[in-house]
BAFI-935089 format. One record per residue (C-alpha): residue number from 1; x, y, z. Coordinates in nm, 4 decimals. Example, Ala and Ser with C-alpha at 12.3 -4.5 7.8 and 13.67 -1.06 7.14 Angstrom:
1 / 1.2300 / -0.4500 / 0.7800
2 / 1.3670 / -0.1060 / 0.7140
***
This chain:
1 / 13.2957 / 11.2585 / 11.0414
2 / 13.0272 / 11.0071 / 10.9562
3 / 12.8849 / 11.0789 / 10.6118
4 / 12.5258 / 10.9851 / 10.7070
5 / 12.5468 / 11.2176 / 11.0071
6 / 12.6680 / 11.4976 / 10.7823
7 / 12.3852 / 11.4324 / 10.5378
8 / 12.1340 / 11.4509 / 10.8245
9 / 12.2793 / 11.7833 / 10.9402
10 / 12.2738 / 11.9213 / 10.5839
11 / 11.9085 / 11.8182 / 10.5345
12 / 11.8096 / 11.9736 / 10.8680
13 / 11.9882 / 12.2990 / 10.7774
14 / 11.7980 / 12.3141 / 10.4482
15 / 11.4656 / 12.2235 / 10.6098
16 / 11.4988 / 12.4852 / 10.8837
17 / 11.6590 / 12.7542 / 10.6684
18 / 11.9742 / 12.8282 / 10.8691
19 / 12.2722 / 12.6738 / 11.0432
20 / 12.1637 / 12.8289 / 11.3729
21 / 11.8184 / 12.6695 / 11.3581
22 / 11.9684 / 12.3326 / 11.2647
23 / 12.2213 / 12.3601 / 11.5483
24 / 11.9429 / 12.4259 / 11.7992
25 / 11.7303 / 12.1366 / 11.6715
26 / 12.0230 / 11.8924 / 11.6707
27 / 12.1848 / 12.0171 / 11.9930
28 / 12.5036 / 12.1143 / 11.8084
29 / 12.6969 / 12.4372 / 11.7770
30 / 12.6492 / 12.6452 / 11.4620
31 / 13.0205 / 12.6019 / 11.3711
32 / 12.9794 / 12.2246 / 11.3957
33 / 12.6822 / 12.2401 / 11.1555
34 / 12.9007 / 12.4372 / 10.9163
35 / 13.1775 / 12.1807 / 10.9533
36 / 12.9421 / 11.8964 / 10.8519
37 / 12.8265 / 12.0837 / 10.5431
38 / 13.1821 / 12.1782 / 10.4427
39 / 13.2897 / 11.8157 / 10.4703
40 / 13.0189 / 11.7161 / 10.2229
41 / 13.1193 / 11.9980 / 9.9870
42 / 13.4854 / 11.8941 / 10.0036
43 / 13.3938 / 11.5338 / 9.9298
44 / 13.1827 / 11.6441 / 9.6297
45 / 13.4246 / 11.9147 / 9.5134
46 / 13.1405 / 12.1653 / 9.4736
47 / 12.9280 / 12.4039 / 9.6784
48 / 12.5910 / 12.2887 / 9.8099
49 / 12.4801 / 12.6151 / 9.9722
50 / 12.5238 / 12.9826 / 9.8912
51 / 12.5316 / 13.1669 / 10.2235
52 / 12.5319 / 13.5338 / 10.3168
53 / 12.4869 / 13.6988 / 10.6556
54 / 12.1126 / 13.7270 / 10.5831
55 / 12.0133 / 13.4140 / 10.3953
56 / 12.1175 / 13.0830 / 10.2498
57 / 12.0102 / 12.9185 / 9.9242
58 / 12.0762 / 12.5866 / 9.7558
59 / 12.2932 / 12.5633 / 9.4482
60 / 12.1630 / 12.3521 / 9.1604
61 / 12.3816 / 12.0648 / 9.2793
62 / 12.2728 / 12.1308 / 9.6374
63 / 11.9058 / 12.0971 / 9.5444
64 / 11.9616 / 11.7638 / 9.3682
65 / 12.1896 / 11.6407 / 9.6477
66 / 11.9333 / 11.7397 / 9.9129
67 / 11.6654 / 11.5239 / 9.7470
68 / 11.8986 / 11.2253 / 9.7263
69 / 12.0053 / 11.2725 / 10.0884
70 / 11.6419 / 11.2568 / 10.1993
71 / 11.6017 / 10.9233 / 10.0191
72 / 11.9253 / 10.7830 / 10.1639
73 / 11.8328 / 10.8879 / 10.5182
74 / 11.4834 / 10.7428 / 10.4860
75 / 11.6260 / 10.4115 / 10.3668
76 / 11.8776 / 10.4108 / 10.6526
77 / 11.5966 / 10.4681 / 10.9036
78 / 11.3967 / 10.1885 / 10.7404
79 / 11.6938 / 9.9536 / 10.7708
80 / 11.7317 / 10.0376 / 11.1397
81 / 11.3586 / 9.9865 / 11.1952
82 / 11.3748 / 9.6535 / 11.0133
83 / 11.6454 / 9.5350 / 11.2494
84 / 11.4349 / 9.6463 / 11.5452
85 / 11.1328 / 9.4630 / 11.4041
86 / 11.3193 / 9.1341 / 11.3917
87 / 11.3747 / 9.1586 / 11.7642
88 / 11.0083 / 9.2318 / 11.8360
89 / 10.6587 / 9.0932 / 11.7928
90 / 10.3949 / 9.2272 / 11.5532
91 / 10.1576 / 9.4330 / 11.7634
92 / 9.8876 / 9.6947 / 11.7420
93 / 9.5802 / 9.7293 / 11.5238
94 / 9.5905 / 9.5843 / 11.1726
95 / 9.3083 / 9.7165 / 10.9531
96 / 9.2388 / 9.5051 / 10.6430
97 / 8.9722 / 9.5413 / 10.3736
98 / 8.8843 / 9.2453 / 10.1509
99 / 8.6156 / 9.1037 / 9.9182
100 / 8.3288 / 8.9491 / 10.1128
101 / 8.3461 / 8.5818 / 10.0159
102 / 8.7171 / 8.5537 / 9.9404
103 / 8.7832 / 8.7252 / 10.2701
104 / 8.5443 / 8.5098 / 10.4717
105 / 8.6434 / 8.1720 / 10.3271
106 / 9.0128 / 8.2236 / 10.2531
107 / 9.1679 / 8.5283 / 10.4221
108 / 8.9939 / 8.5167 / 10.7601
109 / 9.1217 / 8.1688 / 10.8641
110 / 9.4809 / 8.2716 / 10.7941
111 / 9.4596 / 8.6031 / 10.9796
112 / 9.2841 / 8.4507 / 11.2816
113 / 9.5584 / 8.1887 / 11.3056
114 / 9.8149 / 8.4700 / 11.2794
115 / 9.6487 / 8.6446 / 11.5720
116 / 9.6635 / 8.3241 / 11.7787
117 / 10.0390 / 8.3178 / 11.7169
118 / 10.0805 / 8.6877 / 11.8009
119 / 9.8426 / 8.7897 / 12.0824
120 / 9.9597 / 9.1515 / 12.0750
121 / 9.8140 / 9.1857 / 11.7234
122 / 9.4655 / 9.3368 / 11.7021
123 / 9.2583 / 9.2656 / 11.3897
124 / 9.0026 / 9.5035 / 11.2410
125 / 8.8656 / 9.3424 / 10.9235
126 / 8.6195 / 9.4828 / 10.6719
127 / 8.4332 / 9.2557 / 10.4288
128 / 8.2866 / 9.4125 / 10.1168
129 / 8.3300 / 9.4372 / 9.7426
130 / 8.3669 / 9.8168 / 9.7415
131 / 8.7174 / 9.9298 / 9.6452
132 / 8.8208 / 10.1128 / 9.9611
133 / 9.0869 / 10.3848 / 9.9444
134 / 9.3841 / 10.2820 / 10.1592
135 / 9.4841 / 10.6354 / 10.2510
136 / 9.1432 / 10.7984 / 10.2902
137 / 8.9836 / 10.5040 / 10.4720
138 / 9.2834 / 10.4342 / 10.6921
139 / 9.3490 / 10.0717 / 10.5996
140 / 9.6887 / 9.9103 / 10.6476
141 / 9.6219 / 9.6420 / 10.3876
142 / 9.3761 / 9.5693 / 10.1073
143 / 9.3114 / 9.2308 / 9.9489
144 / 9.1997 / 9.2505 / 9.5852
145 / 9.1033 / 8.9847 / 9.3343
146 / 9.1447 / 9.0241 / 8.9597
147 / 9.3854 / 9.2352 / 8.7590
148 / 9.5119 / 9.5524 / 8.9235
149 / 9.4817 / 9.9043 / 8.7917
150 / 9.7870 / 10.1265 / 8.8273
151 / 9.7838 / 10.3288 / 9.1495
152 / 10.0669 / 10.5634 / 9.2343
153 / 10.1910 / 10.5341 / 9.5889
154 / 10.0556 / 10.1786 / 9.6292
155 / 10.2596 / 9.8569 / 9.6392
156 / 10.1086 / 9.5222 / 9.5369
157 / 10.2135 / 9.1605 / 9.5919
158 / 10.0438 / 8.8680 / 9.4227
159 / 9.9331 / 8.6132 / 9.6801
160 / 9.7710 / 8.3323 / 9.4823
161 / 9.5741 / 8.2391 / 9.1714
162 / 9.2095 / 8.1319 / 9.1871
163 / 9.1036 / 7.8614 / 8.9403
164 / 8.7789 / 7.9609 / 8.7692
165 / 8.5525 / 7.6637 / 8.6948
166 / 8.2340 / 7.6187 / 8.4898
167 / 7.9921 / 7.4087 / 8.6915
168 / 7.6295 / 7.3001 / 8.7107
169 / 7.4016 / 7.0828 / 8.9219
170 / 7.3267 / 6.7182 / 8.8379
171 / 6.9603 / 6.8128 / 8.7852
172 / 7.0455 / 7.0827 / 8.5314
173 / 7.2798 / 6.8515 / 8.3419
174 / 7.0197 / 6.5748 / 8.3409
175 / 6.7642 / 6.8098 / 8.1836
176 / 6.9926 / 7.0052 / 7.9487
177 / 7.2957 / 6.7845 / 7.8851
178 / 7.6682 / 6.8389 / 7.9396
179 / 7.8532 / 7.1031 / 7.7346
180 / 8.1463 / 6.9239 / 7.5750
181 / 8.3435 / 7.2388 / 7.4959
182 / 8.3437 / 7.6182 / 7.5017
183 / 8.1439 / 7.6303 / 7.1787
184 / 7.8546 / 7.4518 / 7.3487
185 / 7.8096 / 7.7156 / 7.6193
186 / 7.5919 / 7.9314 / 7.3955
187 / 7.3211 / 7.6645 / 7.4003
188 / 7.2916 / 7.6746 / 7.7800
189 / 7.1425 / 7.9076 / 8.0381
190 / 7.3920 / 8.0754 / 8.2690
191 / 7.3922 / 8.2658 / 8.5956
192 / 7.6107 / 8.5743 / 8.5546
193 / 7.7874 / 8.8010 / 8.8008
194 / 7.7160 / 9.1706 / 8.7845
195 / 7.7995 / 9.4391 / 9.0384
196 / 7.5989 / 9.7606 / 9.0478
197 / 7.7609 / 10.0188 / 8.8237
198 / 7.9829 / 9.7640 / 8.6472
199 / 7.9456 / 9.5706 / 8.3239
200 / 7.8610 / 9.2048 / 8.3205
201 / 8.1566 / 8.9860 / 8.4087
202 / 8.2408 / 8.7710 / 8.1028
203 / 8.3687 / 8.4181 / 8.1435
204 / 8.7359 / 8.3976 / 8.0515
205 / 8.9205 / 8.1054 / 7.8936
206 / 9.2979 / 8.1094 / 7.8333
207 / 9.4414 / 8.0903 / 7.4815
208 / 9.8029 / 8.0202 / 7.3966
209 / 9.9851 / 8.3415 / 7.3081
210 / 9.6630 / 8.5468 / 7.2971
211 / 9.4390 / 8.7358 / 7.5397
212 / 9.1768 / 8.5187 / 7.7116
213 / 8.8636 / 8.4343 / 7.5157
214 / 8.5664 / 8.6268 / 7.6591
215 / 8.2236 / 8.4612 / 7.6550
216 / 7.8897 / 8.5943 / 7.7808
217 / 7.6404 / 8.3052 / 7.7747
218 / 7.2688 / 8.3778 / 7.7536
219 / 7.1258 / 8.4515 / 8.0959
220 / 6.7991 / 8.5294 / 8.2667
221 / 6.9634 / 8.5570 / 8.6094
222 / 7.2286 / 8.8130 / 8.7087
223 / 7.3459 / 8.8339 / 9.0690
224 / 7.6027 / 9.0462 / 9.2537
225 / 7.6895 / 8.7773 / 9.5099
226 / 7.9138 / 8.4815 / 9.4241
227 / 7.7774 / 8.2582 / 9.6982
228 / 7.4242 / 8.3266 / 9.5760
229 / 7.5335 / 8.2293 / 9.2232
230 / 7.6680 / 7.9006 / 9.3598
231 / 7.3384 / 7.8370 / 9.5415
232 / 7.1354 / 7.9155 / 9.2299
233 / 7.3534 / 7.6833 / 9.0229
234 / 7.3110 / 7.4065 / 9.2828
235 / 6.9352 / 7.4604 / 9.2557
236 / 6.9530 / 7.3831 / 8.8838
237 / 6.9065 / 7.7366 / 8.7491
238 / 7.1947 / 7.7196 / 8.5016
239 / 7.5687 / 7.7029 / 8.4483
240 / 7.7985 / 7.9134 / 8.6643
241 / 8.1612 / 8.0260 / 8.6385
242 / 8.3036 / 8.0347 / 8.9887
243 / 8.6285 / 8.0002 / 9.1864
244 / 8.7094 / 7.6390 / 9.2683
245 / 8.7553 / 7.7199 / 9.6401
246 / 8.3991 / 7.8538 / 9.6579
247 / 8.2338 / 7.5434 / 9.5123
248 / 8.4646 / 7.2832 / 9.6712
249 / 8.2216 / 7.1810 / 9.9469
250 / 7.9258 / 7.1683 / 9.7079
251 / 8.1318 / 6.9494 / 9.4744
252 / 8.2137 / 6.7136 / 9.7627
253 / 7.8421 / 6.6948 / 9.8405
254 / 7.7611 / 6.6310 / 9.4704
255 / 7.5501 / 6.9475 / 9.4553
256 / 7.7686 / 7.0862 / 9.1749
257 / 7.9747 / 6.9170 / 8.9057
258 / 8.2804 / 7.0841 / 8.7456
259 / 8.2583 / 7.0874 / 8.3661
260 / 8.4974 / 7.1150 / 8.0700
261 / 8.7766 / 6.9077 / 8.2311
262 / 8.9960 / 6.9369 / 7.9197
263 / 8.9767 / 7.3181 / 7.9198
264 / 9.2566 / 7.4899 / 8.1185
265 / 9.0994 / 7.7132 / 8.3836
266 / 9.1373 / 8.0873 / 8.3857
267 / 9.3668 / 8.1865 / 8.6724
268 / 9.2254 / 8.4858 / 8.8572
269 / 9.4896 / 8.6559 / 9.0739
270 / 9.4565 / 8.7729 / 9.4327
271 / 9.6806 / 9.0551 / 9.5543
272 / 9.7730 / 9.2335 / 9.8744
273 / 9.8054 / 9.6119 / 9.8468
274 / 9.9563 / 9.8635 / 10.0871
275 / 10.0716 / 10.2236 / 10.0762
276 / 10.4304 / 10.2791 / 9.9671
277 / 10.6430 / 10.3670 / 10.2668
278 / 11.0161 / 10.3643 / 10.3442
279 / 10.9501 / 10.1163 / 10.6245
280 / 10.6724 / 9.8586 / 10.6004
281 / 10.5378 / 9.7979 / 10.9535
282 / 10.6100 / 9.4541 / 11.0926
283 / 10.2392 / 9.3777 / 11.1452
284 / 10.1721 / 9.4351 / 10.7728
285 / 10.4742 / 9.2416 / 10.6520
286 / 10.3927 / 8.9425 / 10.8739
287 / 10.0306 / 8.9400 / 10.7545
288 / 10.1290 / 8.9551 / 10.3869
289 / 10.3847 / 8.6761 / 10.4317
290 / 10.1255 / 8.4582 / 10.6082
291 / 9.8719 / 8.5125 / 10.3298
292 / 10.1295 / 8.4427 / 10.0567
293 / 10.2229 / 8.1177 / 10.2327
294 / 9.8700 / 8.0024 / 10.3127
295 / 9.6423 / 8.1090 / 10.0293
296 / 9.7854 / 7.8993 / 9.7407
297 / 9.6991 / 7.5784 / 9.9243
298 / 9.3370 / 7.6899 / 9.9669
299 / 9.2702 / 7.7646 / 9.6012
300 / 9.1778 / 7.4069 / 9.5031
***
């Protein structure tokens, strides 16, 4: 007898509480259910079930073996589904939540191109900086920037690193001068990022073998929108610390100038998150692979 088949029969007998119930569910005879279980017990050299005419109960080994069988069967089903996926197209609704600006400028172009390649894929995208709950809010995928907190039941994959750049407008630099190093930042005005309910976001600068240096320059302007910070910086309101992809067009137009060229930039990670499952749906896996392939080249 096939061992996986016997494991499946054993698990069904435990789940349903009797050989007769398992036989009915699996369209087998009760003696055949018993034969599958006995084969497992003979292979293991120990009893899995204590049975009487009225009830059955798991032995200590049987309880541990039952849990492992469930894992093995789930992995086998996932392997079969994976093979089926390779012969099919990603299809159905893909619900993704992502930060507003990173999503609009970086994620959206990749996912729209993915949909062009796979017309059976339906996109439902949410843009916002609120940390949505994957399970409660029904999302297939979440894109997050920054370091990740530990979440049980959630799998994460790093997609790319954003280069964080100190920048300012030509007008501001003409009036206030260029900072030549990190130590000069304290003498300048800055535009800082602050989300409601969160502390001010410090500017981070890498240090060899140590945690990043955190700096909070003096500021009379605190905004909760990165694009608005870039606009304010371009208007000459102060220095800003922003992702290079966000300011790239303004740099090309000479509205902003990157500063501190000798200072290595802080690398701010972007991740994809999804709920842990024995079988990752093809639509999610294809989307994550596309983002991992496409995002690094957009980071500047």
